[in-house]
N, C-alpha and C positions, 0 to 999 in steps of 0.2 A: 490862831492861820499856820499853818504848816509854809517852811520858807525850802525846806526841800528841795524841791522844784527849783530851786534858785541859787543852791549850795555853790554851785561851781561858774556861778558867771564871771565873780572878781578872778578867779585865777585864768579862766578862760581869756576875757578880755584883756589882763596883762600878758599872756602868753602871746596872744595874738599881736597887741602891740611891739612885743619884743621881737617876735617873729619877723613884722613887716619890717622894722629898723632894719634889723641885722641885713635881712635878705636885700630891701630897699637900697642899703646903703653898697652892698655887696655887687647887686646887676648894675647901679650906677659906675662904679669903679672900673669895674670888669678886671681882665689882667690875673694877677695871682691872689685876688681876694676873691674874686668870683670862682675860679678853679678852686681854691681850699674850699672855700663854703659846699659846693656841688660835691666834691672829695669825701668831704667829714660827711656831708647828708648821705649820700651812698653809701659808706662805707656804716653809720648807724643803720641804715634799713637792711643792710646784708646780715647785719649784727641781728637786729630784730627778726628776719626772715628765720635764721638759723634757730633761734631761740623760740619762735611757734613751731616748726615742723619737728626739730629734734629736740626736743627741751631737755632729752635725759644726759645728750651730750655736752658737756658743760664747757671742757675742755676748747670747742670749736669753736662755741659762739662770738669770744671776742675776737680770737687769731682769724677767723674768715673774714669779719667786718673789718679788722684793720687791714688785711691784704686786699680785700677788694677797693675801700678807700686807696690806699698807696698804688695798684694797678690803673686805676682811674686816670690819679693825678699825672701815673708816668704816661697813660695813653695819650695824653695830650700834649707830649714834647718830643714825640717819636713818629718818624713817617706812617703814614697812614696801614700800611703791609704790617708794621712793626704795634700798630693800635690797637688791630686785630688781634693779635697773638696777646698781649698786657689784656684787653677786656674778658678773652674768652682764656684765661689762665686760671684765675681762681674760681669760676664756675666750671670747669672741668677739675679742679683741684677738687672741690666742692661734692661733684658726684661721685668722685673715688671713694671718699674718705667717710661721707653722709651715706647712711645705708638705708634709710627710712625714706619715701615721700620725692623719689630720687626726679621724676617727672615733674613735680610740681616744681621742689626746688630748682631744678634747671632752668625753667619755662620764668621764673620769676628772678631769679637772681640775675638772668641774661636781661631781661626786661630793666631791672635796676641799672645795669652796666651801660647797657646801649642807651637809657634815657641821659646817663649822667653825661655821656660822651656827649649826645645832640645838644644837652643844654649849654656846652663849653662850646661849641662848634657855634652853634646860634649866636652867641654872645661874641666872641671873639671874632669868628668869622666874616659874619652876617651882620651884628652890630647891635646898637641900642635899640632903634627901632623895632626890628625884628623878634628880639626878646622881651619886650613891654607888648607886642601885638600876642604872643604867645600865653603872657603870664594873663592879658585880660580876656583870651578867648576862655581858658579854665576857667579864670573866676564869674565871667559872665554864664558860663553854662552852669558852674554852684549856681550862684544866686539865683539865677531864673529857674533852674529844675526846683530848686528848694522853696522856692516863694509858690510858683505853679501847682506844687506839688502839696504844699499845705492848704494853700487856697482852693483847690481846683479837687484835688484829691483823684479818684477816677479808676481805673485798671490798673492792674498793678503791672510795672514794665517785665520784671524775672523774679518774682514772689518765692520760688524755691531758695535762692541764690542772697535776693537785698530784697526782701520785702516790704520796705518802706518807699521804693523807687517807684512813682507812677509813670505811665505814656505820656498825662500832661504835662508833666516836670519834666521827663526826658524831651519832651517837643519842646518845651519851654526854651530850656537849655541850648537846643539846635538854634531855635531863633536868637537868642541873646548872643551867642556866638558868631551868629551871620553878621547881626550888626556892627560888632565889632570890626569883623574883616571887613565890612562896607566902609566904617569910617575909616580905617587905616589906608584903603583903597584910594576912598576920595581925598583924604587930606593928605597923602603923600606921593599919591601916583602911582601906586603900587598897581601890581595886577588886576585885571576886573573880576577875576573867577576866586580871588580872595574870600568873599564872600561865602561861596560854595566850600573852598576849600579849608575855611574856619571852621563850617558846620562839619566835617568831614573829621578834624580837629577833635572838636567836641565829643564827638562821637567816640572817636579814642580815648577821650580822658572820663566819658562813663564807663567804658570798656575797663578801663585801668581800675577803677573804683569796685567794678562787679568782681575782676581779677581776686582783689585783697578781699572782699568777703566772703568769696568763695573759698579761698584760705583760713579764714576764722571762722568760718561755718564747719570746715573740716575738722578742724582742730579746736571748736569749742573755745576759742579765746574772745573775750570781747576788745581789747583791745592790743595794738601789737606790742606795745610797753608803754609805760609810764614817764616817757622821758620829758613832754610837753604838758605842764598842767594844765588839767581841764580839758585838753584835747586828745589823750593817750598818745600814740607814738608817731615817729616818722613818717611811716608806709602810711599812718591811718590818713593824715593830713596832707601829702604829698600823692596817693595813690592816683590820683587823675594826672597828674602831672607826668608822671611818669608814661603813660599810656599816649599824653598827647606829644611828647617830647619824641618818642619814639616815630610816629608818624610823619613827623617831621623830618626826621633824620633819613627816614626811608625816602621821602621825596626829594632831597637834598642828591642821594646815591644813587636811585633810580631813574629820576625826571629829571635834574638839575633845577632842582627851586632852589632860589625862587625865583620867577618867572618875571619876563619882564614887564612892564606895562600896557593898558591895552587890552 
C-alpha cells in the first residue's frame, strides 16, 4: 500500500506546531515581539508576491520584501499620517520598478501592508481579546469550510478560480465565524452585533483566499514558496488572515469599531 498520500503529514504537523508556538507566544506577549513577527511575515509575503509575479526580476525579490517589512515596522511607531506614507511607499516603489502584472501586484501588495498594520493595531491598541477573536473567526471559518466541503460537497463557490471551494463549505465557515462572534459577545459583554460582523470578517477571509488562488492560477504556481515545510509559503497559510484584518481595519477607520455592548 502506498503511503504517498501521507508523505507530507509529518512535516505539516511539525510545521503547524512550530507556527502555533511562535505565533501564540508573540500574540500573547504583544509589543515588540508581535510587531517583529508581523513585520517579518509581511516582508516574506511581499517577497513571495514578487517571486510569483515577476520571477525574472530576481534582484527585486529580496529587496522589495525587506523594504516592505521595514516600512511596516516603521509605520507602527509614527503618527497616522506618516504611517500612511510608510505603508504606501514600498507599494508605489514596486509599481514603478516592476513592469509586469502591475495591477495585481499593486492590489495584493497593498493588501499585505494594510493587513499587517491592522494586525498590529488590533493587538496593540484594542488588546488581546480582540486579537484572539479575529484569529478564531478565521480559524473557525477555515475548519468549518473544510469539514463541510469534504462531508457535504455540492455546488462550487467559484470554480474558475478555486475549484475546491463549495457553497456548503463557504456557508459552514460563516456559521462557525458567527458562533465565535456570539461567544465573545456573550462572554465578554461585547457588541451584540458581533456575530453578524464576524460573518462579514469570515467572508473577507474567504475572499483573501480566493485572491491568492487567482494569483496562483494566473502565474501557474502551486505554492507561493516552500518556506513552511508541508504547507507551502506564508501567503498560502495566511491569505485568509489578510482579508479579515483589512476589513477590521476599515471598520476601525470608517466606523469607529469596536462598538459598545448592546
